[in-house]
N, C-alpha and C positions, 0 to 999 in steps of 0.2 A: 318818483321812480319806481316804474314797472317793476313786477319779479323777475321778467326776463334781463331787463338793464342790471339788476342787483346780482343774479345769478354771474352775471359776466366779471363782476368785481371780483379782485384776488385781494387777499388779505395778510397783512404780516400781523401774528400772533406776537405781542410784547408783554412779556412778564418780568416783573422788577422786584425786588425786596431792598430795603436799605442794609446794606453791610454794616452800619453802624449798631444796629439793632436787630440782629439776624434771630436770636432766639425769643424775641417778642413779636414777632411778625404772626397777624393771627393766619395768612395763608401763605407758606411757603412758595417758592417759586415752581416744585414740582406739581404741588396741588394746583396752582393756578393753571399752568399749563395743561394738565388734566381734564381739569373741570370745562377751560375753554374749547378743547378740542372737541370733546363730547357735547358741547354748544354749538360747535359748527358743523357736527356730524347733524345734530338735529334740523337746526335751518338750512342745511344744504350749502353750506358756503366754502370756497377754495381758499386753503391756506399756502400762500407762497412760500414763507420762510416763516421759523420759528426763532425767535431773538429773545434771550433771557440775558439778565446782569443784575449782579447784588451790587447797586451804587445808590446814594442818595440822590433824591429829586428836587432839594434845598436849595441848590444853587446852580445858574446854567453853565453849560460847558464841562460838565461833570459826568456825562454818561456817553461813551464813545460809540455805544450801539446804537443808544436813542438816537444820536446825530447821524450815524450810517443809515439807519430805518428812513430818517426823514429826506436825506439824498436820494434815497433810492425810490421813494414814492414821487419826488420831484424830478427822477429819470423814467417813471413811468413804469417801473416794475410791479407797484401793486397800487392798488387805488383805495384801500380799506385798512383800517387796523383794528385788531381784536384784542381786549383786554380785559383785565379784570374789573376796576373802576377808572373813573378819570385821573384818580389821585395818583394812580400808576402811570401815568404818562406824564403828569407835571406838579409840581408845588410849589414854584416859581412863575412870577409873570412874564419873563422873557419867552420859556418854553411853553407858557400857556398863550401867550399871543402868538407864536410859530404856528402852533397847531389850530388854533382858533381862525386864524388867517387863510392858511392853506383849505379850511374846511369851508370859509365862505366863499374862497376863488374857485373852489371845485377842483382842485388839485385833490386833496382826498374826500372821496364820496361818499363814506361812509366811517362812523365809528362805533363800533360794536360792545358795549360791557355785558355784564353777566346779565343785568336788568333792563337794559334799554339800549335806542341807537341814535345816535347823532346825525344828521343831516346837513348838506350845504344849504338848504332853504328853511332850515329850524330858526325859531328864534336866539339870535347870537346871545341875548340876555341871560338864557338859561343856562347855557355853557360858562359864560363869565362868572355868574354866580358860584357855580358849582367850582370852578378853576380858583375864585378868590377865596372861598370857604377852605380848598385845600392848603391856601399858601397861609390865610388869618391862623389856621389851625397850627401850623408849623410856626409861627410866630408866637402864637400863644403857649405852646409845648414849650419853646426855646425860653419865654419869659419865666414861666412855673419851674422849670428845671433849673434855671440860674438862681432864683429863687430859692429853691430848695436847697442848691447847693452852701449857697451863702450862709443858709439859717444853718445849716450841716456846721459849716467851717467854723462861725460863731459861736456853738455850741462847742466846741472842740474835739469835733470828730473829721477825719478825713473819709472824703467820698471815695468810692471806688473800691477794688481789691486791695486787700490788705497785703503789705509789704512781708517778704520773709522775714518770720519769727513772731507774725500775728495773724489771727485769723478773723474773718467777718462773722460776727453773730447777727444771724439774718432777721432774728426775732427781733432783739431790741435796736438793731441797726448802727451798733457800734463796734468797736475793735478790742480783741481779747489778747492775753497771751498765748501764743502756742507753746503749751507746756512743754513739747517734744523739742520743739526747733529753738526757741528762745534763749534757753542755756546754752548749746551749742553754738548759736550766733555771738552769743555775750563771749564766750571762750575763744572765737575767732578773732573778736575786737581785742581781746587779752593778747593775744599772739602778736596781732597789729603793732600794739600800743607799747611792746618791748623794745621795737625798732630794729629786731633781730632777725624777722622772718620776711621772706619778700611773700606777695599776694599768691604767686603760684604754689608758693611751699605751703602757705595756709588752706590755701584751697585744694591740696592734696591730704593733708592732714585731715581736713572737715571731712571731704568726701571717703577718703580710703580708709583711715584710723578710726574715724568716728561714726562712718557709717551713715553720715547726714543723706535724705533723701526730701525731694520738696513735697507737699500737700497733694494728696492723689484726689483728682477733681474728674467730672464725667467723660472727658475728652484727653486729659493729661496728666502730668504729676508724677509722683514718686520715681524722679529721677534726680541725679546728682547736681549739686549747683554748680553752673557754666562760671567761666573766669568773668564774662562781661556782670552776671549777677554779684559777685563778690564784690566787684569795684563799685557797683551800684549801691550796695550797702554801706561800703565804708565811705562813701561819699553823698549820702544822703541825709540830710538834717533832721529827719523826722525820727531818727533814733534817738536823738537829743530830747525828744517831747514838743518840737515844734513842727506844725504843718506849714509846708512851703505850697502856694497855691497860688501861679501866674505871677511872682514877685512879691506877693503878700505874705508876711509869718501870720500866723495864729496859734496861741497856747494849747497843745492838746492834751486831751484827756486820756490817752492812751499811755500804759507804764514805759516810762523812759527805759532805754536799754543801755544807753552810755551818758555821761555828762558832757555839758557843753565844752569844759575843758579838755576832754578826752578827745570828742570830735575834733576840737582843734589841732590837737596834738597829731591826730590820724592824718588830717591833712596838711599839716607840715611835714610828716613823715613819707606821704604819697608825691607829694610836692617835691621834696630834696632827692627822692629816689627815681621821680619817673614811675614809669610802668615798668615794675622788675619782670624780668624774663628766666627761665629756668636755666640753671647754671649746669654745665657737664661735671665741672667740680665743687666741693664745698671743701671753705676754709675757713678756720675758726674768725678770724679777726679782720674779712675783707669788710669794707662797707664802715667802718670803724675808726681808721687811723687815716690821719690825713697828712702828707708832705708837709713840715714846718718851713720849708723854703717858696714852695709855689702854691700851696694851697690843694693840689690834686689829691684823689683818694689813691691809697697804698692797695696794690693787689698783689696777688699771690700766684705763683706756679711751682708746679711739681716737675722736678730734673728726675732723670733716671739714671743711674751711674752703673756699670760694670766693674765689681772690683777682680782685679787682675790677679789676686792672691788665690780666689777659690770659684772664680767666675760667677759669683753670687749676684744677684741683681739689687740694688739698694736706691730707694726713691728719697728724695729730700726735696723739702717746700721751702721756696724763697720768697720773703716780701720785698718787695720794692715800689719806688713811686712810677705811677701811670705816666706821667708826664703828659697828657691831654691838653694842658692850656698852653697853645701853640704861641699866644702872646707874653707869656712868661717865661724869661730863661730858667733853668733848672739845673744845677750843676750835681745832683745827687746821683750818682751810679753805684753807689754799695749797696749790694742785697744783703738783706741777713738772714739768717738760717731761722725755721720756726723755733726750735729749740731754744735758741739764744733770747729768742723774743718772749718765748715764755719765762725764761729764767729772770729776766727784767720784770716781768709782771708780778713773778712770784715773791721776788725780792722787795716792789711796791706793797703786796699783800702782807708780808710780813711786818712792815710798819706798823699794821692796822689789825695784828692778832692778838688775842688775848687769851688766858688760861682759862679753861672750864670753870676752875674755880672763881673766877671775877664775875663770869656770866650769872653765876647762881646769886651771889652778894648781889649783883643789880639787881637782879629779878625781885628778892625778897624785898626791896621798898616800893615796888612799883604799885601795890596795892595801897600804902599809904599816901603817895601821892594822887589816887584815884579821886579820892574826895574833892580835892583841890581842881581837878580836873574836869568835875561833874559840875562844881560852882561856876567855874570858867564858860563852862557848855552852856549855862541859862543863862548869863548875861549875852553872850554872842547870841542866843535865839531870841531874845528880846530884842536885841537890836535888829537881827534880819527882820523879825516878824513886821516891825515898826516901819522899816523901809520897803518892805514889800508892800504893805497899806499904803504908803506914800506914791508909791510906782502906779500902782492899781489906779489910785486916784487921778493921776497925771494922764493915765492913759482914758480916762473916763471924760476928763474935762477936753481931751482933744478931740473925741469921738463925738462930744456935745458941740463943739469948736464947727466940725465938719457939716453936721446936719444944717447948723444957722450959716453954712458959708460963709464962714470967718476965715476959712484956712482952704487954699488949694486942694488939689488931689494928689499931684507930687510930693507936697511937703507932708501932708496927711498922712500917704505913703510910708515916707522915708523917717519919719518921728513915731510910727506906729509901729514898724519893724524894730526898731531900735528899744521902744519900751516895751513890746512882746519879748523881746530877748533878754532883757533886765528880768522881767518877771520871773521868765522860765528857769534862768539861772538862780534868783532869787528863791525858788520852788524846791530847786535842786540843792541847794546849800541848807534849807531847812530839814530837807529828809536826811541830808549827809549827819547835820549835826546832831541829830536826835542817836545816832551810833557812834560818834565820835569817840567816847569815852573806851567803847570796846575795840576802836579800830586803833586809836592810840597805844592801848594795851599792844595790840598784835604788832603796831609797827613798832616799837620799842623792843619786842622780843626779837622781832625780825633782824634789826640791826645788830644786836648783841649776839643773835646767833650767826648773822655774817661775821661779825668779827672773830668769833671763836671757831668758825669751823671754814669759812671760806678758803683760805689758804690751802688746806688739807684737799676739799672737795677739787679745787683746780688741778692739784697734781694729778688725780687720779680721774678727772672727768672727762665726757667725749666732747666733739667739738661744740656742740650747742650749750653745753653746760660751760665750759671755759668761755664761751662769747656772752653768755649770762653773766658770769661772776664780774668779768671786765666791765661790762655794762655799768653793774650797780658799785664797782668800784668809783667809777669817777665820769668824767667828761672830757672834751677837749683832747682826742687822744692825737698824738703830734710824733712823728718819728723824723729826725735828721742824724746824717753819720751813722747810721746803725744804732741810735740812742732813742729811747721811748720815754716822750713826756706825756704825764698826768694831771689833770686838775681834779685831785680827790675831793669827794664830796663834804661839806659842810662839817656833818656829825661826825666823821671820823677824825677829825683836826684835833680835837681833846685827846684824844687815842693816842696819837702819835705824839703829842707834846707831854703829856704827863704821865700815861701808862707805864713807860719803861722804869720809870723810878720805882714806881709802887710794887711792879713784878720783883724789882730785884729786891725791894724790903722784904716781900713775901716770901721770896724763896729762901732769902737767908735764913728767916725763921724755921722754915722747914718743919711745917706742923703735921705732916702726914709720918715725917720718921722719927721725930723726938716726940716723949710725952708733954704735956701740955701743963706748964707751970702757971702761977699767977701772973709772973711777970710778962710771959711770952702771950698769955692769952692777952693783956691789956695792950701789949705792942700789935698783935694781929687787929685787935677792934680798933686799934688807930688806924691800920692800914685800910682795913674794912669801910671804915669811915670817912677817909679820904678817896675812895673809890666812888662811894655813894655821892660825894661832893662832887667828884667828875662826872658821872653820869647825870646827874641834875643840871650840868653847864653844858650838855649837848641840846641842841636845837631841836626841836618838835618838829 
């Protein structure tokens, strides 16, 4: 081709980089365009149009501007292509074949790269080899990446950016606790697990009250958590210590934020309540009580009345059935005033209220029972360790069976996920058992604190306090004909059954008002001994 013919060729300048790896491209789009424009000026070739896109060339039919350029070349708008390297034009056999065929047919008269020119009468083998090398590079890269990801997963580390509450250690390529945000997100889980907070309410507390902000990066960060981000946290099994990758579960080495049981409980709460939305009014007991007749939730509304005597405005809150199940008839028409509902709850709390003196008597003997608890903990720890070892051996045997093609992929994945979840739960239980004695003491103290102070706290508490106390009192709250029914927690039953008689004996002795003598001391000791026995009968 003569120099005059070459000068008549009009070129499309095409620059591309992969959107999947923008930070790792050696030449950015701007660098490519500037360098190629300089080349065009040096060799005096005209540029018809500059086309740039950030798309992967790994698959065909993935680059709209590339396809537009090919169509415009076929229509005769230009006869040449100016690009950085041949691999900018294609990394797959389909697009490589299209470019090669158009060049052989003379539709494309020249392809210019930064270091050479391809012409229609050139040996097609050279171009095929270069295109094939680009395609093979991608295939090898894909294999290596997949192998690296698999190895990382099997070592217990999640590839990719760290979920909220964790940080990437770029040096060791592991995940670490984000010491600033990990505790705040754990507190958000605690609020969710009470069942008393909606996700929007938790988000508001997290961002506004606790000042949560995302980690700052080069281009973004230092922002409040979004609603979708909080839902992702509450539905991500990663926070239990399990890594979910394409349907397979791997035991992670990162520190778990919640137990498997807490995660399951959160999913039930989210599933039962769907995706809660902010409410214009807040009521203490909505979302907790159901209609005993039709099973619908009990809702509340506030009505405003003007008193004729002094024209003052008075607001009243009423609870009633929502009657949302159209297929189930409900005859409940009666509304109950909030004050009457609270009076019923206070009456129920009174059944399980003890004098402060009895709380002190009960706590005195907790330490003596602590030695028994430690011995029990040791035996449980041994059993759990043995079960963990057996389960790990089952997983190892299952993996060996897969290597020998003795089991199909589907069955292997299913059994592997089950065993992995069991191993994760067993490891979590082992961690929990180490602190069981201390936790047991705290829980027991909490139980007696509730029995001592809950009634008073309910009477003077705000909406949230009242809601939490009712939740701690029991479950299966139902309302029918204005009467509230509650299934009280098991640990409260011994108090309701046996405590009133003990309190009566104690008050009859009146130790605080009259001086103690031998007979009274022996009688009081007897009452205390009975209370200790009652305490030991409480379920742990």
